[in-house]
N, CA, C and O atoms as CSV, one atom per row, in Angstrom:
chain,resi,resn,atom,element,x,y,z
A,1,MET,N,N,-1.302,11.747,3.071
A,1,MET,CA,C,-1.356,12.927,2.417
A,1,MET,C,C,-2.398,13.906,2.645
A,1,MET,O,O,-2.253,15.119,2.494
A,2,TRP,N,N,-3.569,13.255,3.056
A,2,TRP,CA,C,-4.975,14.123,3.174
A,2,TRP,C,C,-4.331,14.870,4.668
A,2,TRP,O,O,-4.549,16.081,4.620
A,3,VAL,N,N,-3.785,14.563,5.640
A,3,VAL,CA,C,-3.364,15.149,6.683
A,3,VAL,C,C,-2.476,16.266,6.416
A,3,VAL,O,O,-2.546,17.219,7.192
A,4,ARG,N,N,-1.770,16.307,5.591
A,4,ARG,CA,C,-0.574,17.251,5.086
A,4,ARG,C,C,-1.584,18.211,4.522
A,4,ARG,O,O,-1.522,19.363,4.953
A,5,VAL,N,N,-2.447,17.943,3.682
A,5,VAL,CA,C,-3.359,18.860,2.974
A,5,VAL,C,C,-4.156,19.744,4.001
A,5,VAL,O,O,-4.283,20.968,3.962
A,6,ALA,N,N,-4.670,18.861,4.934
A,6,ALA,CA,C,-5.393,19.566,5.887
A,6,ALA,C,C,-4.702,20.582,6.849
A,6,ALA,O,O,-5.339,21.527,7.312
A,7,LEU,N,N,-3.538,20.393,7.106
A,7,LEU,CA,C,-2.610,21.135,7.751
A,7,LEU,C,C,-2.370,22.407,7.175
A,7,LEU,O,O,-2.042,23.405,7.817
A,8,GLN,N,N,-2.568,22.341,5.748
A,8,GLN,CA,C,-2.061,23.756,5.045
A,8,GLN,C,C,-3.388,24.455,4.240
A,8,GLN,O,O,-3.479,25.638,3.913
A,9,TYR,N,N,-4.211,23.571,4.057
A,9,TYR,CA,C,-5.402,24.208,3.434
A,9,TYR,C,C,-6.652,24.089,4.042
A,9,TYR,O,O,-6.723,23.186,4.875
A,10,ARG,N,N,-7.664,24.756,3.852
A,10,ARG,CA,C,-9.052,24.351,4.452
A,10,ARG,C,C,-9.633,23.212,3.760
A,10,ARG,O,O,-9.606,23.141,2.532
A,11,VAL,N,N,-10.176,22.284,4.523
A,11,VAL,CA,C,-10.811,21.289,3.946
A,11,VAL,C,C,-12.036,21.022,4.789
A,11,VAL,O,O,-12.092,21.544,5.903
A,12,ALA,N,N,-13.047,20.237,4.348
A,12,ALA,CA,C,-14.276,20.158,5.068
A,12,ALA,C,C,-14.179,18.771,5.592
A,12,ALA,O,O,-13.604,17.851,5.011
A,13,TYR,N,N,-14.833,18.690,6.822
A,13,TYR,CA,C,-14.737,17.151,7.214
A,13,TYR,C,C,-16.338,16.812,7.675
A,13,TYR,O,O,-17.062,17.638,8.231
A,14,SER,N,N,-16.674,15.650,7.384
A,14,SER,CA,C,-18.092,15.353,7.752
A,14,SER,C,C,-17.905,13.958,8.490
A,14,SER,O,O,-17.146,13.094,8.050
A,15,SER,N,N,-18.686,13.801,9.692
A,15,SER,CA,C,-18.719,12.608,10.492
A,15,SER,C,C,-19.462,11.368,9.705
A,15,SER,O,O,-19.213,10.214,10.052
A,16,GLU,N,N,-20.393,11.647,8.622
A,16,GLU,CA,C,-21.129,10.948,7.779
A,16,GLU,C,C,-20.184,9.711,7.276
A,16,GLU,O,O,-19.048,10.036,6.928
A,17,GLU,N,N,-20.451,8.655,7.218
A,17,GLU,CA,C,-19.741,7.713,6.691
A,17,GLU,C,C,-19.968,7.542,5.220
A,17,GLU,O,O,-21.060,7.179,4.783
A,18,GLY,N,N,-18.872,7.819,4.412
A,18,GLY,CA,C,-19.137,7.917,2.844
A,18,GLY,C,C,-18.493,6.673,2.255
A,18,GLY,O,O,-18.450,6.609,1.026
A,19,ALA,N,N,-18.055,5.808,2.877
A,19,ALA,CA,C,-17.533,4.444,2.334
A,19,ALA,C,C,-17.926,3.301,3.372
A,19,ALA,O,O,-18.346,3.551,4.502
A,20,VAL,N,N,-17.765,2.175,2.925
A,20,VAL,CA,C,-18.001,1.085,3.752
A,20,VAL,C,C,-16.545,0.228,3.357
A,20,VAL,O,O,-16.087,0.061,2.227
A,21,TYR,N,N,-16.055,-0.192,4.495
A,21,TYR,CA,C,-14.912,-0.918,4.483
A,21,TYR,C,C,-15.190,-2.414,4.983
A,21,TYR,O,O,-15.564,-2.491,6.153
A,22,HIS,N,N,-15.062,-3.639,4.260
A,22,HIS,CA,C,-15.463,-4.695,4.768
A,22,HIS,C,C,-14.446,-5.425,5.316
A,22,HIS,O,O,-13.583,-5.833,4.539
A,23,LEU,N,N,-14.331,-5.738,6.738
A,23,LEU,CA,C,-13.064,-6.257,7.175
A,23,LEU,C,C,-13.180,-7.717,6.826
A,23,LEU,O,O,-12.239,-8.408,7.214
A,24,SER,N,N,-14.076,-8.280,6.217
A,24,SER,CA,C,-13.853,-9.669,5.910
A,24,SER,C,C,-13.699,-9.864,4.366
A,24,SER,O,O,-13.916,-10.969,3.870
A,25,ALA,N,N,-13.382,-8.954,3.721
A,25,ALA,CA,C,-13.038,-8.954,2.366
A,25,ALA,C,C,-11.477,-9.552,2.103
A,25,ALA,O,O,-10.467,-9.126,2.663
A,26,ASP,N,N,-11.533,-10.617,1.137
A,26,ASP,CA,C,-10.127,-10.906,0.861
A,26,ASP,C,C,-9.150,-9.998,0.056
A,26,ASP,O,O,-9.569,-8.996,-0.523
A,27,ASN,N,N,-7.889,-10.353,0.029
A,27,ASN,CA,C,-6.953,-9.370,-0.913
A,27,ASN,C,C,-6.978,-7.919,-0.040
A,27,ASN,O,O,-6.954,-6.938,-0.782
A,28,ARG,N,N,-7.011,-7.693,1.027
A,28,ARG,CA,C,-6.827,-6.593,1.677
A,28,ARG,C,C,-5.556,-5.904,1.770
A,28,ARG,O,O,-4.562,-6.545,1.429
A,29,VAL,N,N,-5.413,-4.740,2.163
A,29,VAL,CA,C,-3.918,-4.348,2.396
A,29,VAL,C,C,-3.373,-4.869,3.658
A,29,VAL,O,O,-4.124,-4.959,4.630
A,30,CYS,N,N,-2.064,-5.244,3.745
A,30,CYS,CA,C,-1.503,-5.941,4.742
A,30,CYS,C,C,-1.733,-5.243,6.010
A,30,CYS,O,O,-1.779,-4.016,5.924
A,31,ASP,N,N,-1.899,-5.805,7.255
A,31,ASP,CA,C,-2.150,-5.208,8.393
A,31,ASP,C,C,-1.140,-4.321,8.981
A,31,ASP,O,O,-1.380,-3.318,9.653
A,32,ALA,N,N,0.223,-4.871,8.605
A,32,ALA,CA,C,1.160,-3.946,9.108
A,32,ALA,C,C,1.388,-2.665,8.406
A,32,ALA,O,O,1.947,-1.687,8.904
A,33,GLY,N,N,0.863,-2.758,7.088
A,33,GLY,CA,C,0.734,-1.523,6.260
A,33,GLY,C,C,0.069,-0.411,6.877
A,33,GLY,O,O,0.454,0.758,6.843
A,34,LEU,N,N,-1.178,-0.956,7.565
A,34,LEU,CA,C,-1.976,0.310,8.143
A,34,LEU,C,C,-1.457,0.923,9.166
A,34,LEU,O,O,-1.548,2.144,9.294
A,35,VAL,N,N,-0.705,-0.027,10.218
A,35,VAL,CA,C,0.090,0.667,11.414
A,35,VAL,C,C,1.132,1.563,10.958
A,35,VAL,O,O,1.275,2.679,11.459
A,36,THR,N,N,1.900,1.098,9.982
A,36,THR,CA,C,2.943,1.889,9.508
A,36,THR,C,C,2.296,3.301,9.038
A,36,THR,O,O,2.644,4.407,9.451
A,37,GLN,N,N,1.279,3.029,8.087
A,37,GLN,CA,C,0.668,4.336,7.588
A,37,GLN,C,C,0.446,5.464,8.874
A,37,GLN,O,O,0.827,6.634,8.891
A,38,ASP,N,N,-0.230,4.783,9.843
A,38,ASP,CA,C,-0.475,5.662,10.980
A,38,ASP,C,C,0.733,6.349,11.482
A,38,ASP,O,O,0.824,7.568,11.630
A,39,MET,N,N,1.671,5.463,11.737
A,39,MET,CA,C,2.851,5.814,12.266
A,39,MET,C,C,3.563,6.782,11.723
A,39,MET,O,O,4.157,7.576,12.453
A,40,ALA,N,N,3.627,6.884,10.225
A,40,ALA,CA,C,4.246,7.902,9.535
A,40,ALA,C,C,3.289,9.469,9.592
A,40,ALA,O,O,3.705,10.617,9.749
A,41,ALA,N,N,2.028,9.014,9.416
A,41,ALA,CA,C,1.077,10.174,9.175
A,41,ALA,C,C,0.831,11.009,10.623
A,41,ALA,O,O,0.903,12.217,10.849
A,42,GLY,N,N,0.555,10.027,11.391
A,42,GLY,CA,C,0.397,10.452,12.835
A,42,GLY,C,C,1.474,11.291,13.560
A,42,GLY,O,O,1.325,12.323,14.215
A,43,SER,N,N,2.626,10.575,13.274
A,43,SER,CA,C,3.929,11.102,13.677
A,43,SER,C,C,4.141,12.473,13.179
A,43,SER,O,O,4.438,13.444,13.875
A,44,ALA,N,N,3.961,12.455,11.923
A,44,ALA,CA,C,4.170,13.918,11.239
A,44,ALA,C,C,3.308,14.975,11.882
A,44,ALA,O,O,3.738,16.045,12.313
A,45,VAL,N,N,1.987,14.559,11.907
A,45,VAL,CA,C,1.243,15.659,12.525
A,45,VAL,C,C,1.530,15.842,13.922
A,45,VAL,O,O,1.559,17.008,14.317
A,46,GLU,N,N,1.744,14.936,14.731
A,46,GLU,CA,C,2.109,15.226,16.241
A,46,GLU,C,C,3.219,16.205,16.110
A,46,GLU,O,O,3.204,17.297,16.678
A,47,GLU,N,N,4.220,15.768,15.316
A,47,GLU,CA,C,5.620,16.507,15.306
A,47,GLU,C,C,5.162,18.017,15.015
A,47,GLU,O,O,5.481,18.941,15.764
A,48,PHE,N,N,4.381,18.184,13.853
A,48,PHE,CA,C,3.931,19.584,13.457
A,48,PHE,C,C,3.291,20.293,14.563
A,48,PHE,O,O,3.492,21.492,14.761
A,49,LEU,N,N,2.310,19.373,15.486
A,49,LEU,CA,C,1.745,20.225,16.410
A,49,LEU,C,C,2.709,20.767,17.547
A,49,LEU,O,O,2.763,21.916,17.984
A,50,GLN,N,N,3.360,19.803,17.871
A,50,GLN,CA,C,4.549,20.053,18.936
A,50,GLN,C,C,5.595,21.202,18.562
A,50,GLN,O,O,6.304,21.759,19.400
A,51,SER,N,N,5.597,21.463,17.297
A,51,SER,CA,C,6.652,22.317,16.656
A,51,SER,C,C,6.129,23.841,17.003
A,51,SER,O,O,6.877,24.774,16.715
A,52,GLY,N,N,4.763,24.123,17.660
A,52,GLY,CA,C,4.482,25.384,17.645
A,52,GLY,C,C,3.715,25.902,16.628
A,52,GLY,O,O,2.891,26.783,16.873
A,53,ARG,N,N,3.908,25.392,15.319
A,53,ARG,CA,C,3.315,26.069,14.220
A,53,ARG,C,C,1.911,25.898,14.166
A,53,ARG,O,O,1.546,24.804,14.596
A,54,GLN,N,N,1.049,26.623,13.783
A,54,GLN,CA,C,-0.313,26.603,13.857
A,54,GLN,C,C,-0.892,26.137,12.415
A,54,GLN,O,O,-0.689,26.789,11.391
A,55,PRO,N,N,-1.647,24.914,12.457
A,55,PRO,CA,C,-2.254,24.509,11.167
A,55,PRO,C,C,-3.278,25.502,10.761
A,55,PRO,O,O,-3.642,26.330,11.596
A,56,ILE,N,N,-3.807,25.507,9.502
A,56,ILE,CA,C,-4.691,26.541,8.884
A,56,ILE,C,C,-6.174,26.221,9.520
A,56,ILE,O,O,-7.018,27.117,9.512
A,57,VAL,N,N,-6.456,25.020,10.033
A,57,VAL,CA,C,-7.628,24.654,10.766
A,57,VAL,C,C,-7.472,24.940,12.356
A,57,VAL,O,O,-6.394,25.315,12.817
A,58,PRO,N,N,-8.494,24.759,13.072
A,58,PRO,CA,C,-8.222,24.842,14.530
A,58,PRO,C,C,-7.426,23.737,14.805
A,58,PRO,O,O,-7.465,22.766,14.049
A,59,HIS,N,N,-6.607,23.755,15.927
A,59,HIS,CA,C,-5.939,22.736,16.588
A,59,HIS,C,C,-6.721,21.377,16.806
A,59,HIS,O,O,-6.314,20.249,16.524
A,60,GLN,N,N,-7.751,21.678,17.283
A,60,GLN,CA,C,-8.743,20.621,17.854
A,60,GLN,C,C,-9.247,19.793,16.519
A,60,GLN,O,O,-9.347,18.571,16.619
A,61,SER,N,N,-9.523,20.352,15.443
A,61,SER,CA,C,-9.797,19.814,14.226
A,61,SER,C,C,-8.898,18.756,13.937
A,61,SER,O,O,-9.334,17.637,13.667
A,62,VAL,N,N,-7.720,18.997,13.968
A,62,VAL,CA,C,-6.501,17.905,13.691
A,62,VAL,C,C,-6.487,16.903,14.696
A,62,VAL,O,O,-6.252,15.755,14.319
A,63,VAL,N,N,-6.675,17.091,15.795
A,63,VAL,CA,C,-6.617,16.143,17.004
A,63,VAL,C,C,-7.796,15.130,16.614
A,63,VAL,O,O,-7.599,13.915,16.591
A,64,ASP,N,N,-9.003,15.694,16.317
A,64,ASP,CA,C,-10.302,15.206,15.808
A,64,ASP,C,C,-9.965,14.126,14.694
A,64,ASP,O,O,-10.215,12.925,14.797
A,65,TYR,N,N,-9.456,14.645,13.792
A,65,TYR,CA,C,-9.033,13.922,12.527
A,65,TYR,C,C,-8.213,12.865,12.727
A,65,TYR,O,O,-8.522,11.827,12.142
A,66,LEU,N,N,-7.129,12.867,13.488
A,66,LEU,CA,C,-6.488,11.772,13.866
A,66,LEU,C,C,-7.102,10.624,14.730
A,66,LEU,O,O,-6.773,9.442,14.632
A,67,ALA,N,N,-7.999,11.104,15.552
A,67,ALA,CA,C,-8.748,10.163,16.220
A,67,ALA,C,C,-9.696,9.409,15.271
A,67,ALA,O,O,-9.844,8.187,15.262
A,68,ALA,N,N,-10.423,10.445,14.340
A,68,ALA,CA,C,-11.243,9.534,13.273
A,68,ALA,C,C,-10.645,8.403,12.520
A,68,ALA,O,O,-11.277,7.407,12.168
A,69,THR,N,N,-9.335,8.630,12.288
A,69,THR,CA,C,-8.569,7.786,11.566
A,69,THR,C,C,-8.030,6.601,12.466
A,69,THR,O,O,-8.069,5.469,11.983
A,70,ARG,N,N,-7.594,6.762,13.582
A,70,ARG,CA,C,-6.980,5.831,14.628
A,70,ARG,C,C,-8.094,4.759,15.342
A,70,ARG,O,O,-7.835,3.614,15.712
A,71,ILE,N,N,-9.325,5.410,15.424
A,71,ILE,CA,C,-10.311,4.533,16.063
A,71,ILE,C,C,-10.605,3.173,15.134
A,71,ILE,O,O,-10.353,2.051,15.575
A,72,PRO,N,N,-11.166,3.390,13.798
A,72,PRO,CA,C,-11.287,2.229,12.950
A,72,PRO,C,C,-10.037,1.356,12.937
A,72,PRO,O,O,-10.073,0.146,13.159
A,73,MET,N,N,-8.827,2.108,12.636
A,73,MET,CA,C,-7.523,1.309,12.609
A,73,MET,C,C,-7.377,0.480,13.870
A,73,MET,O,O,-6.870,-0.639,13.787
A,74,ALA,N,N,-7.816,0.989,15.099
A,74,ALA,CA,C,-7.571,0.056,16.304
A,74,ALA,C,C,-8.337,-1.150,16.288
A,74,ALA,O,O,-7.903,-2.213,16.733
A,75,LEU,N,N,-9.537,-0.995,15.751
A,75,LEU,CA,C,-10.377,-2.220,15.707
A,75,LEU,C,C,-9.855,-3.177,14.749
A,75,LEU,O,O,-9.792,-4.349,15.121
A,76,HIS,N,N,-9.404,-2.824,13.375
A,76,HIS,CA,C,-8.590,-3.386,12.626
A,76,HIS,C,C,-7.542,-4.308,13.033
A,76,HIS,O,O,-7.449,-5.473,12.647
A,77,CYS,N,N,-6.668,-3.647,13.931
A,77,CYS,CA,C,-5.556,-4.305,14.444
A,77,CYS,C,C,-5.852,-5.262,15.389
A,77,CYS,O,O,-5.231,-6.325,15.408
A,78,HIS,N,N,-6.902,-4.962,16.332
A,78,HIS,CA,C,-7.465,-6.075,17.184
A,78,HIS,C,C,-8.044,-7.068,16.605
A,78,HIS,O,O,-8.005,-8.180,17.132
A,79,LEU,N,N,-8.659,-6.863,15.471
A,79,LEU,CA,C,-9.373,-8.245,14.714
A,79,LEU,C,C,-8.305,-9.139,14.193
A,79,LEU,O,O,-8.556,-10.331,14.013
A,80,HIS,N,N,-7.171,-8.661,13.948
A,80,HIS,CA,C,-5.930,-9.221,13.194
A,80,HIS,C,C,-4.906,-9.747,14.187
A,80,HIS,O,O,-3.802,-10.137,13.807
A,81,GLY,N,N,-5.322,-9.757,15.600
A,81,GLY,CA,C,-4.476,-10.217,16.593
A,81,GLY,C,C,-3.290,-9.193,16.992
A,81,GLY,O,O,-2.198,-9.531,17.449
A,82,LYS,N,N,-3.661,-8.064,16.767
A,82,LYS,CA,C,-2.561,-6.928,17.209
A,82,LYS,C,C,-3.230,-5.990,18.336
A,82,LYS,O,O,-3.423,-4.782,18.200
A,83,ARG,N,N,-3.564,-6.796,19.530
A,83,ARG,CA,C,-4.301,-6.156,20.391
A,83,ARG,C,C,-3.247,-4.978,21.137
A,83,ARG,O,O,-3.699,-3.987,21.710
A,84,ALA,N,N,-2.148,-5.200,21.050
A,84,ALA,CA,C,-1.270,-4.062,21.991
A,84,ALA,C,C,-1.089,-2.889,20.919
A,84,ALA,O,O,-0.824,-1.761,21.336
A,85,TRP,N,N,-1.218,-3.114,19.619
A,85,TRP,CA,C,-1.266,-1.749,18.745
A,85,TRP,C,C,-2.726,-1.117,18.786
A,85,TRP,O,O,-2.890,0.101,18.716
A,86,ALA,N,N,-3.700,-1.954,18.895
A,86,ALA,CA,C,-5.131,-1.344,19.179
A,86,ALA,C,C,-4.891,-0.498,20.368
A,86,ALA,O,O,-5.144,0.706,20.333
A,87,LEU,N,N,-4.468,-1.011,21.300
A,87,LEU,CA,C,-4.639,0.015,22.557
A,87,LEU,C,C,-3.666,1.077,22.536
A,87,LEU,O,O,-3.918,2.091,23.186
A,88,VAL,N,N,-2.490,0.987,21.825
A,88,VAL,CA,C,-1.680,2.224,21.550
A,88,VAL,C,C,-2.430,3.150,20.854
A,88,VAL,O,O,-2.483,4.308,21.270
A,89,LEU,N,N,-3.095,2.768,19.719
A,89,LEU,CA,C,-3.793,3.580,18.840
A,89,LEU,C,C,-4.934,4.297,19.696
A,89,LEU,O,O,-5.048,5.516,19.576
A,90,LEU,N,N,-5.818,3.572,20.586
A,90,LEU,CA,C,-6.687,4.144,21.252
A,90,LEU,C,C,-6.429,5.109,22.253
A,90,LEU,O,O,-7.195,6.033,22.523
A,91,ALA,N,N,-5.142,4.844,22.902
A,91,ALA,CA,C,-4.477,5.761,23.769
A,91,ALA,C,C,-4.278,7.064,23.437
A,91,ALA,O,O,-4.420,8.010,24.213
A,92,LYS,N,N,-3.854,7.149,21.952
A,92,LYS,CA,C,-3.631,8.378,21.176
A,92,LYS,C,C,-4.797,9.082,20.764
A,92,LYS,O,O,-4.767,10.194,20.238
A,93,THR,N,N,-5.846,8.411,21.013
A,93,THR,CA,C,-7.318,9.176,20.682
A,93,THR,C,C,-8.058,10.041,21.765
A,93,THR,O,O,-9.081,10.713,21.632
A,94,SER,N,N,-7.189,9.826,22.986
A,94,SER,CA,C,-7.815,10.489,24.124
A,94,SER,C,C,-8.018,11.983,24.184
A,94,SER,O,O,-8.827,12.486,24.964
A,95,GLY,N,N,-7.331,12.635,23.417
A,95,GLY,CA,C,-7.384,14.223,23.276
A,95,GLY,C,C,-8.477,14.642,22.702
A,95,GLY,O,O,-8.583,15.844,22.460
A,96,THR,N,N,-9.487,13.768,22.376
A,96,THR,CA,C,-10.730,14.361,21.685
A,96,THR,C,C,-12.165,13.951,22.291
A,96,THR,O,O,-12.344,12.782,22.635
A,97,ARG,N,N,-13.074,14.804,22.408
A,97,ARG,CA,C,-14.354,14.332,22.724
A,97,ARG,C,C,-15.338,13.909,21.779
A,97,ARG,O,O,-16.324,13.230,22.062
A,98,ALA,N,N,-14.979,14.411,20.439
A,98,ALA,CA,C,-15.726,14.038,19.280
A,98,ALA,C,C,-16.114,12.590,18.962
A,98,ALA,O,O,-17.107,12.311,18.291
A,99,PHE,N,N,-15.283,11.693,19.478
A,99,PHE,CA,C,-15.523,10.377,19.091
A,99,PHE,C,C,-15.508,9.457,20.472
A,99,PHE,O,O,-15.270,8.251,20.419
A,100,ARG,N,N,-15.782,10.140,21.688
A,100,ARG,CA,C,-15.898,9.563,22.673
A,100,ARG,C,C,-16.457,8.487,22.954
A,100,ARG,O,O,-15.808,7.731,23.677
A,101,TRP,N,N,-17.858,8.025,22.487
A,101,TRP,CA,C,-18.434,6.960,22.435
A,101,TRP,C,C,-18.009,5.838,21.634
A,101,TRP,O,O,-18.251,4.674,21.952
A,102,LYS,N,N,-17.367,6.183,20.581
A,102,LYS,CA,C,-16.803,5.075,19.773
A,102,LYS,C,C,-15.361,4.748,20.299
A,102,LYS,O,O,-14.854,3.704,19.889
A,103,ARG,N,N,-14.711,5.470,21.094
A,103,ARG,CA,C,-13.644,5.217,21.663
A,103,ARG,C,C,-13.870,4.093,22.708
A,103,ARG,O,O,-13.318,2.994,22.761
A,104,LEU,N,N,-14.843,4.642,23.555
A,104,LEU,CA,C,-15.139,3.692,24.872
A,104,LEU,C,C,-15.743,2.300,24.455
A,104,LEU,O,O,-15.433,1.280,25.071
A,105,ALA,N,N,-16.634,2.288,23.366
A,105,ALA,CA,C,-17.072,1.029,23.051
A,105,ALA,C,C,-16.120,0.186,22.336
A,105,ALA,O,O,-16.203,-1.042,22.341
A,106,LEU,N,N,-15.206,0.848,21.714
A,106,LEU,CA,C,-13.834,0.027,21.187
A,106,LEU,C,C,-13.277,-0.505,22.238
A,106,LEU,O,O,-13.000,-1.704,22.194
A,107,LYS,N,N,-12.988,0.266,23.419
A,107,LYS,CA,C,-12.072,-0.228,24.459
A,107,LYS,C,C,-12.816,-1.445,25.119
A,107,LYS,O,O,-12.203,-2.388,25.619
A,108,GLY,N,N,-14.137,-1.352,25.081
A,108,GLY,CA,C,-14.836,-2.705,25.727
A,108,GLY,C,C,-14.773,-3.864,24.579
A,108,GLY,O,O,-14.669,-5.046,24.908
A,109,LEU,N,N,-14.836,-3.484,23.300
A,109,LEU,CA,C,-14.524,-4.524,22.301
A,109,LEU,C,C,-13.370,-5.212,22.374
A,109,LEU,O,O,-13.361,-6.404,22.069
A,110,VAL,N,N,-12.235,-4.566,22.785
A,110,VAL,CA,C,-10.800,-5.072,22.683
A,110,VAL,C,C,-10.713,-5.963,23.945
A,110,VAL,O,O,-9.741,-6.705,24.084
A,111,LEU,N,N,-11.657,-5.914,24.827
A,111,LEU,CA,C,-11.535,-6.920,26.022
A,111,LEU,C,C,-11.888,-8.166,25.352
A,111,LEU,O,O,-11.322,-9.171,25.783
A,112,ILE,N,N,-12.832,-8.329,24.241
A,112,ILE,CA,C,-13.004,-9.701,23.847
A,112,ILE,C,C,-12.044,-10.417,22.787
A,112,ILE,O,O,-11.683,-9.804,21.782
A,113,PRO,N,N,-11.749,-11.382,22.971
A,113,PRO,CA,C,-10.835,-12.078,22.040
A,113,PRO,C,C,-11.057,-11.868,20.683
A,113,PRO,O,O,-12.208,-11.837,20.245
A,114,ALA,N,N,-10.151,-11.731,20.018
A,114,ALA,CA,C,-10.162,-11.065,18.478
A,114,ALA,C,C,-11.173,-12.511,17.821
A,114,ALA,O,O,-12.195,-12.340,17.155
A,115,LYS,N,N,-10.727,-13.596,18.113
A,115,LYS,CA,C,-11.475,-14.765,17.260
A,115,LYS,C,C,-12.845,-14.899,17.570
A,115,LYS,O,O,-13.611,-15.253,16.673
A,116,VAL,N,N,-13.351,-14.625,18.924
A,116,VAL,CA,C,-14.705,-14.423,19.288
A,116,VAL,C,C,-15.297,-13.494,18.507
A,116,VAL,O,O,-16.214,-13.733,17.721
A,117,LEU,N,N,-14.787,-12.413,18.706
A,117,LEU,CA,C,-15.310,-11.191,17.901
A,117,LEU,C,C,-15.560,-11.143,16.387
A,117,LEU,O,O,-16.514,-10.624,15.808
A,118,LEU,N,N,-14.415,-11.845,15.820
A,118,LEU,CA,C,-14.610,-12.068,14.430
A,118,LEU,C,C,-15.984,-13.142,14.080
A,118,LEU,O,O,-16.786,-12.920,13.173
A,119,GLN,N,N,-16.031,-14.131,14.855
A,119,GLN,CA,C,-17.337,-14.799,14.712
A,119,GLN,C,C,-18.547,-14.321,14.864
A,119,GLN,O,O,-19.563,-14.815,14.373
A,120,VAL,N,N,-18.474,-13.134,15.695
A,120,VAL,CA,C,-19.840,-12.525,16.095
A,120,VAL,C,C,-20.094,-11.539,14.725
A,120,VAL,O,O,-21.239,-11.356,14.311
A,121,LEU,N,N,-18.944,-10.943,14.085
A,121,LEU,CA,C,-19.225,-10.226,13.166
A,121,LEU,C,C,-19.728,-10.971,11.904
A,121,LEU,O,O,-20.584,-10.510,11.149
A,122,ARG,N,N,-19.114,-12.167,11.749
A,122,ARG,CA,C,-19.447,-13.179,10.770
A,122,ARG,C,C,-20.853,-13.521,10.617
A,122,ARG,O,O,-21.502,-13.587,9.573
A,123,PHE,N,N,-21.305,-13.776,12.075
A,123,PHE,CA,C,-22.554,-14.238,12.196
A,123,PHE,C,C,-23.449,-13.082,11.822
A,123,PHE,O,O,-24.359,-13.267,11.015
A,124,LYS,N,N,-23.219,-11.791,12.415
A,124,LYS,CA,C,-23.975,-10.657,12.051
A,124,LYS,C,C,-24.060,-10.654,10.524
A,124,LYS,O,O,-25.169,-10.580,9.995
A,125,ARG,N,N,-23.027,-10.725,9.841
A,125,ARG,CA,C,-23.277,-10.569,8.352
A,125,ARG,C,C,-24.190,-11.596,7.947
A,125,ARG,O,O,-25.191,-11.315,7.288
A,126,ALA,N,N,-23.920,-12.740,8.287
A,126,ALA,CA,C,-24.796,-14.002,7.664
A,126,ALA,C,C,-26.206,-13.573,8.036
A,126,ALA,O,O,-27.103,-13.678,7.200
A,127,LEU,N,N,-26.445,-13.093,9.256
A,127,LEU,CA,C,-27.923,-12.795,9.421
A,127,LEU,C,C,-28.458,-11.768,8.566
A,127,LEU,O,O,-29.621,-11.840,8.168
A,128,ARG,N,N,-27.585,-10.681,8.210
A,128,ARG,CA,C,-27.906,-9.625,7.462
A,128,ARG,C,C,-28.285,-10.087,5.896
A,128,ARG,O,O,-29.176,-9.568,5.223
A,129,ASN,N,N,-27.486,-11.082,5.506
A,129,ASN,CA,C,-27.535,-11.636,4.193
A,129,ASN,C,C,-28.739,-12.829,4.204
A,129,ASN,O,O,-29.164,-13.268,3.136
A,130,TYR,N,N,-29.076,-13.148,5.065
A,130,TYR,CA,C,-30.213,-14.234,5.022
A,130,TYR,C,C,-31.263,-13.757,4.686
A,130,TYR,O,O,-31.591,-12.718,5.260
A,131,SER,N,N,-32.125,-14.293,3.701
A,131,SER,CA,C,-33.357,-13.909,3.386
A,131,SER,C,C,-34.325,-15.075,3.178
A,131,SER,O,O,-33.829,-16.096,2.703
A,132,ILE,N,N,-35.531,-15.078,3.441
A,132,ILE,CA,C,-36.393,-16.224,3.347
A,132,ILE,C,C,-36.948,-16.159,2.090
A,132,ILE,O,O,-37.387,-15.124,1.588
A,133,GLY,N,N,-36.935,-17.368,1.511
A,133,GLY,CA,C,-37.648,-17.449,0.391
A,133,GLY,C,C,-36.938,-18.025,-0.927
A,133,GLY,O,O,-37.570,-18.113,-1.980
């Protein structure tokens, strides 16, 4: 929905994180649903851009927006055993420089087995929640 809105109307984008998504939370949306969502929204935007029609915002803003949604989704896929999907999503973010360091960092993280990475994230969370006293 937001992608379709952004193609037709002026919207503001901020790189500031406005929400926290806990990867360890129970009862989350199914993993396949997130990839399906990207395939629907991402494909629609890619088709729009390839059609030659111009979005209301600069073309690069649309490419950056797709990268901003695909990079965290790639991490989510990798953590849930879908490394191939993670690599596909990361490859689709190569058209932007805005998230270059996040993309490079995630490419490195994808080399770490998901089970090991999940354990590291759990340990990090446990340290953050640990308090003396």
